[in-house]
C-alpha positions, 0 to 999 in steps of 0.5 A: 377197446384198443389194446395196443401191442407190437402186432397192433402197432405194426398193423397200424403202420401197415394201414398208414403205408396203404393210406400213403399209397392211396394218396400219392400213388392214387394221384399218380394213377388218376393223372393217367386217367385224365391223360386218357380223357384229355379232350378239347383244344387244349388236350395236348397241353393237358397231357403235357402238364400231367406228364411234367407233374408225374415225371419227377415223383412217379417211381417214389410213390411206389415206396409205400406199396413196397413198404406195405408188402414187406410189412405183410410178408415179415410181420403177418406171414399167414396174411401174405400167404392167403392173399398171395394164394387166393387173390393171385389173379387180380394181384398179378394183373395189378402188378403187370399193370404197374409195370406196363404203366411205368414202362409206357410212361418212360418210353413215351418220355424218351422214345421217338416224339413222332405222333404215332409212337407217342399215341401208342405209348400214351394208350398203354400208359393211360389204359394201365392207369385205369385198369390197375386202380380197379384191380386194387379196389377189387382186391380190397373189396374181396378182403372186406367181403370176408370170403377169402378162406381156404376150402381144399375141396373147392374148385379152381373157380370157387377158390380163386375167382368167385371171392373177388368176382362179385358186384361189391368187389367191383364197386370198390374197384370203381370207387378206387378209380373215381377217388384216384381221378378226383385226387389227381384232378384237384392236385393238377389245378396247382400244377400249371400256370395257365388259368385255362388249364387250371379251369379244365382240371377244376371242372374235372375235379368237381365232376369226379367229386360228385361221382365219388359220392355216388360210388361211395353210396353204391359200395355201402349199398352192396356191402349190406349183402356182400360185406356185412362186417364192414357195413356193421362197422360203418353204421353201428360202431362208436366211431362211425358217426364222427367218421361220417361227419368228418368225411362229409364235412371234408367233401363239402369243403373240397367242393366249396374250395374248388367252386371258389378256386381256393386250390391249395385248400382243396388239395389239403381237403381232398387228402383228408377226405380220401384218407377218411374214406380209406380208414373206414375199411380197416376200422370196420374190420378191426381186430380182423386183418382178413375176415372172417377168421384171421385176426391181427394176433393170430396172423402176427409173427413172433414178438422178436420179429415184430420188435426188430421190424419196428426198430428197422422201420424207425431207423429207415424212417429217419432216412426215408421221410426226410428224403421224400420231403426233400424230393417233394420240396424240389419238384412240387413247390412250383407248378409242373409247367413252370419253364416247360412251355406249352409242349 
């Protein structure tokens, strides 16, 4: 079924890099969602925990997105060209959101600590944290829908707006937002020594975990009309039933772990659950990179280029992966608020 060649191997690495971005960058964005929705008598302390949790690693999380862009540009130029052209509106807005979010987070950390200044930067940071995942999901939904084919005679709206401005694409955007919020809430239960704050994030994780179920159902329902290729793959492929069973089992395990306050088990489980949900998309459209017509083989660069990129990725991985592991060992093996007080 799967004839693995150079192009397939690099397509798999591309999917793995996007998976890593969904996990690490997604939890980063989800932290901004809970910053926006912080409430109750402990909202200032909730925001402080979120800020301390994101501070050491938020820039490093974007390395996976950069890797995905470089692989796409170098190894699959037709894919890069078509995405950059037909999805230039949501992708540009997404990049603007990433820049605004990072800038606001930095200024909120180092600017004046007066309440008015902090609220202004906080609103920009949180708003961009909500909008950017939605735009990412919309872009993925547009790819999965199979409507990204160039039509020279089409109008601007037909070519550059209608392919992504659909109920299905927006439902995928909603799913991305809910997934990221779920990831962040589960991760944040381990980022504080304060039992009350852990309970706050636990309740948010349970609620957002249930929301993921309904958002996933909405995506599947709308895919029947707007993304039949994905729906067929998710319902009819040989791997579909094992994937759904594994996803359902991991979802139940996460909710059970949260219910019984086994937060470390919940963190492992939520990473597995979100990864399984993500992999349903590339598996459903394999061997197409961009439906309806752009396959992996058709979009691939010459073998010489692919072989060189694989060598570079192997050498770069020797530097990158241990460095990231060391970064997380230093900053993520103890709660974020250890020694930080209640500021």
